[in-house]
N, C-alpha and C positions, 0 to 999 in steps of 0.2 A: 952693542952699546955698553960701555962700562958701567959698573954699579954706581948709581947716583950721579951720572953725568948730567942729568937734567936739573940738579940742585946747585944753586949758587952757594959759595962757601959760607956767607954769613947766615944762611937759612937754617939755624940750629934747631928749630922746631919741626923741621921736615926731614923725612928719611925715606929711602926707597921710592923715590918719585917715579911714577909710571905714566906714560902718555896713552890716552884712551882714544882720541880722534886724530885724524891726519889730513885735515883740509877744510877750508871754509871757515865760517864763524860759528863756533860752538859755545854755548853759554847756558847759564842758569841750570846747571846739573844739580839735581836734588835726590837724596837717598830715599829709598822706600823704607817704611818703618822697620822691616826685618833686616835692613842693611845689606840686602842681596842684589838690589837693582838701582839704577839711576834713570831718572827722566831728564831730558834736556831738549834744547831747541837748536836747530842748525839750518843754515842756508847753503850747504855744500852743493856746488854746481854739479859735481859728478853723481850726486844722488837725484838729479833731475829737478832741483829746487831753484825757484826764482827768489823767494824770500822765506823767512823762518817758518819751519814746521816742527812738530813735536815728535820726538822719538823716545824709546827707552831701550836700555841694554842691561844685561847682567853685569854686575861689577867685575866679575871674573869669568874668563872662559870665552870671550868674544874678541877676535882680532880684526880690526877694521883696516889694517894695512893693505891686504891684497886688493887690487883694483876690482871694483864691483861689489865689495863687501858693504853691506848696508844693514843697520839695525832696524828693528820693527818700527813702522810708522804708526803713530797713535792718532794724529790729527787728520783732517779730511784731505789735505793736500791743496785745499783752496784757501784763498785769502791769506792773511798773515796771522801768526800765532805768537803767544808769549806765555811765560810763567806757568810751567807744568809742575804738578805736585801730586804725589801719591796719596790716596785715601788710606784709612787705617787697615783696610782688608788686604792691602798689597796687590789688589786685583783691578783697581780702578785708578785713573789719573784725571785730575781736573786741570783745565788749561783755558787761557783766554784766546778767542779767535774772532776774526772779522768775516768768516765765510758766509754768514747770512746776509752780509752787505754786498757781496759780490765775489765771484770766483777768482778775480785777478788780485794781485798784490796792490793794496792801497799805496798811493804815491808817497815816496820818501821826501820830506821837505828840504833835505840838504841843509845848507847853512843860511843864516840870515844875512842881510847886508851888513858889511863890516866883519863877517866871518864868525858870528856867534853860533855856537853849536846848538841845535834844536832837537828835541824829542817830539815825535808825533803822538798825539792822544786821540786815536781814531775813535769816532763816536759809534762805529759799528762793532766794537769789541763787546762780547758777552762771554760769560764763563760757562763751560760745558764739562761734563763728566763722561769719560769713555772707558770701556774695558780694554784689556790688553790686546784685543784684536782691532781696536780702533772704532768699534761700534759706539756711537753716542748713546748713553743710557739716560742722561738727564741734562736739561738746560737749567742752570742755577740762577741766572739773572734774566730779567725780562724788561727792565726799565730802559728808556731812551738814553743814549749817551754812553760814555766810556765806563766799562766794568772789566777789570782785569787785575793782575798782580795778586792772585789769590794763593794763600798758603794755609796749611792745616795745623791745628794744635797737636802737640805730642800726646795729649790726653784723648784725642780722637773725637772731641765733641763739638769743636767750633772751627770756623773758617774766617780768616781776615782777608779783606780785599780793598782795592781803591776804586772809588766811583765818583762820577760827575753828577749824580742824580739830583743833588741839591745845589748845583751851580758852581761848586769848587771841587778840587781834587782832594777828597777826604777819605779817611779810613772808616770801614764798616766791618762789623762782625755779623755772622749768622750761624745758625745751627748747621750741622754737617749735611742736612738735607736741604739747605737753602732757606729755611724758614726763620722767623724771629730776627729779622734784620735790625741792627742797632748802629747808629752813627757814633763814632768814637772820637774823632777830632773835629775842631770847630774854628781854627784860626786860618786866616787867609794864607794861601800857599799850597804847594804840592806836597801832600803826604803820601808816601808810597813805599813799596818794597818791604812790607812788614812781615816779621816772623814772630812766633810765640817763643817765650822762654821755655826752658826744658820742663818746668812744672806747669806750664800752661797758664800761669797767672799774670804774665806781663807781655807787652809787645815791644819790639825794637823796630825802628823804621828810619828812613831818610826823610828829610823835610826841607823845603825852601821856605823861608820866612821873610818875605820882603819887608824891609823896615821903613824906608823913605817913601814919600808920596810918589816920587819918580819911579822907584822900583815896583811899587804896588801897581801903578798905572801900566808899566811895561808888562808885568805878569798878567794882568787882566786882558791886555790887548792881544798878547800871544794866545791866551786861553780861548778867546773868541775865535781864533783861527785854528784851534785844536792843536796847540803847540805849547811846550814848556822849554825854557832854557835852563838845563840842569847844571849850570856852572857854579852855583853857590848852594850847597846843601850840607846840612849837619845831621848828626845822629841823635835821635831822641828815643826815650822810653816812656811808657805809661802802663798803668794797670789795664787789664783787658776791658774794663768799663770806661776807660779814658781818664780816670782820675790819676793824680800824682804824676802829671806830665813833667818830664825833665829833659833838658838839653844836655847830652853827654859830651859832645865834642864842641870845641870852639876854635877850630883849626883854619877856617877859611877855605876857599876853593870848593872842590866837590868831594864830599864824604858820603859814601853810599854802600849798598849791598851788605848791610850789617847782619850778623848772625851770632846767637849766643853760644859761648863755650859751654860744653855739656855740664859743667859744675854750676852754671847759672850766675856766676859772679863777674865774668868778663865778656866782652863783645869783640868779635873780629869783624873787620870792615875793609873796604877799599878806599884809597884816598890818593889825590894828587897834590896834597898840601906842601910836600917837599920839592915839588917840581917847579923849576923856574918858568917854564913855558906852559905848564898845565897838561902836558901829554903823557907824563909818566905816572901810571897808577900802580901802587903796591898795596899789599895787605898789611894792616896794622892791628894791634890788639890793645884794648883799653879796659880798665876797671869800670864797673857799672857806675861808680861815683865820678868818673871823668879823670881819674888819676892813672899813673903808671903806663903811659903810652909806650908801646914797643913795636918796632918794625919787624914784620914777619917774613916778607918776601922782597926780592931785590931784582926783579926783571927790569930791563931798561925801557920797556914800553908799557906793558899792561899785565896786571894780575888782578882778578876780581872774582865775584860770585863765590866766595868761600862757604862751604857747608860741612860741618862735622858729621861723621857717621853717627847713628843712634847710640852706639856704645862708646863713642868718643875716641876710638883708636885710630881713625883715619880722617882725612880731610880731602874734599874734592874742590877744585877751583879751575877757572879759565885763565889762560896765559898765552902771551905771544912768544914765549920761549921756544927755542928749537923749531922756529917756522922757516928757517933757511932763507931769511931776507924777504919773505912774502908778508902779506898782511893777515895771514891766517891766525885765528884764535882757536886754540884747542883745549880740550879737557885733560886735566891731570889729576891723579890721585896720589896721595902720600900717606905714609904712617905719621901720626902726630906724636911728637916728643915733648913732654912737659918740661 
């Protein structure tokens, strides 16, 4: 493969793009604090998977192209998993899993009547910590209902996650050991996918905020069924205690998977706001005050889940590029060019 053949010409911020996975749906790849490893989720059939499970791999030195190549499995292999993130010691990974609710994959809801895309909010999700052999060392959540989407502060002191424990999908923080849980958001709507700012003082997250009575009613009806319709989401920030809540994007459609640029002044995220049919997601960057929107990637189908390496020199993301006409979503890493 020729140098940078995976990069579209307008992608000026990306250089030396390298493909890391080669089949299935691979997403939510997140760096370890030392920048040497990535955690991610996959449902690759050739790895014997029926639905998403958690893996990790060294950022360099592992080639998953030969048939039979498989990275180390972190989750139990049972149920469905999501949102894995390294702890500060680089030796443990937290992730959400439904395995205590049953060994089988919980049912995928598909689409609603009329074709509306739906996300399942399984009430059997809890958050666990495992070592790099997959041994579960701690269960972080014990409350009934959905607990998932956990990430860790760069300071190594706090975790943020989404929970249904108070009847709506809100953000909560806790200490790194799971204690001292505090509710952060309070408005009706889905608050999720939160990450800390580089200095650990702020949170950036996606949120649906139904405005009309009809929209609120629809949201609550779906929620009763353990579902959300993530077709209208915007990017928000707030302080770690929930104060100074700000809506950063006003783009319409679905804006999600936000992550802070290492300098702490810009936010990269995935959006379909430029797509006429809503299917094309690309990465965009915006200033923390909502100005200076810039398109970063240009795949014709899907780019999302961007995360900068701890030193800011690289970015990992999921993309449909180079999938040879299949529906595969793979992981890619690139050098970041300011």
